[in-house]
C-alpha angles and dihedrals in degrees: 000000000000108000130188109209117199121196133181092209132035100261096223142105098036097237099125136043097244089052093053092051094049095041099055094041088051092048092051096047092046089059090063107022142038102260127190115195120212110183144165116244129200127211089259093057114105131222093232088060090055090046090055091054091048089058091075106017122083088231138347122212122184134201122192117247107204115193132177136162089248093054092046092052091050092052090046093053092047094047093056090076096034131082088224112096117244090237092059099039091050091058099049106112116174092211091060092050092048093046091051091050092048092052091048092050092050098043129035099229116193092213143006115220112204110198108207129356099280091062095055090077089063094048093050095043094048095047091048090056094055115106117242111263142158090260109091117256114251118265113240119225123185122200104206105202088187144341092273097198090058092064091057093042090056092045090052091050092058100036114112099190107089095212094049090045091054092050092048090047091053092047097050092049091051091045091052092054092043095047092049092051094047093049090053092050097046115086097224130014121194116198128206093213136017088229090065092048089051091050089062093039106040113186093009116126115226117252132203091274102032130098100027100200126186113168125222109267136190135197112264089166089062097053132044120217116265122259102237125226116262093250110013115199104174124103101197138200117192123185147088107294093197082078104089098220090055094049092045091049099050092045089054092050094046093048104036107023111027097062089061090049092051091050090066101024105036093174095058116120123210105217117193115189120183142084122283100018113198111259089223090078091076092050096063098086093244107158112255091238090059100047129064119176109183106174115214115343127187093221118029093175097103088059094042092053088061096044120120096175129023109210128219102168099163128151099172121047145112136210116013131324105236087194087073091053090046093050091050089049091051091046095244124152112241136212112192141163118242093256090046090060095036115136093022123103104240139170106215113221092014105061101003141016115234122201131158102180127066096243095050092043090053091047091053092049092049091050089058093046093050108029116065092184094054091047092051093046094055092044096052096041093049093051093049092049092049091052089053104040109022108039110129092206091068108018094052092064081089086078088072087077089065099033106033116204107242137175111250095253090053092060110095092211091050090050092049093052097042102038115138113246114260106260093205115101116254115256 
């Protein structure tokens, strides 16, 4: 099959959860189909990353995504009086729409794969512009990384600033309506978790076909677990801090949990790795020797080698946290909130510690700082479970349900394009 794959982020390198999801789905589909990637790129994206994707895609086309605080504010103000959510309006780029339509006009794709909700608008718009013809219209498939509205709903529930809370409340209600409409218009929707499907279908019992759930997976065969330091003292958070739930979570940990950790483990170091760290971290009176905020780093491994506890202190999220899969892959012991681990099959106490209150979260972190046996147990159990349940090389065979493998002459589009001319004379 010929597939057009649309992504909101360049799916390489694998330094963010959405990239990991898109990358391994793309890798799997490219093994069995002819896949053309159309993706947004940011100024920080590198040409060698695009070259890597070209090594297994039939073609890769890029469109610049230009963001700025000024543009975001303009979109936010406009969205206040519009039914279109800010998150969707902000990501509408005419050049992306025109490029998608051009590719569809030039090549009869069997399907368009929209990776994440903001890309669904391009798939729908481009297909609607196609002229009617005898060649079948492409099937539209949406990969819903999460129930997007749920993230903003949870952020609104915990926001103390009345103005920010009102804006978040408005945004999640618009997103809920928009997301529901898009999922009804798309031919096939694949969900990362059943919880996210249920968030869009409250009170509806699952059927044999719905929800179609394929979890996020990573590549444990491609990376060995880390060899930990003899006496690790870091408690580490890794993730993009421009993402509000990440920033909110690490600020909560630093303010309400870490002081209790320091009281009993004064040599512990809170290590925060990720771009755009919140400035509030440095205003919490944590001693300089006990706090390291790195910003984005190309290689976090030196910090991870010295990590006793990998932190996932999230209270607003959707989908799955790939950072948990990554930590299992690296063989790191994890402490997470319930929402942080939502959507992932876990065994609390065996392959992860779960805590939702500051005292219990601090106690779990201290256990990992002080108990070598507990740390090793979580590390080994997490790695084994990842290999079994979240390996893309086996689990992603589920995509064959949506993109059946066919011989060329079984594909209706292939037959239409390669049909032999009728030898009978015209009447």
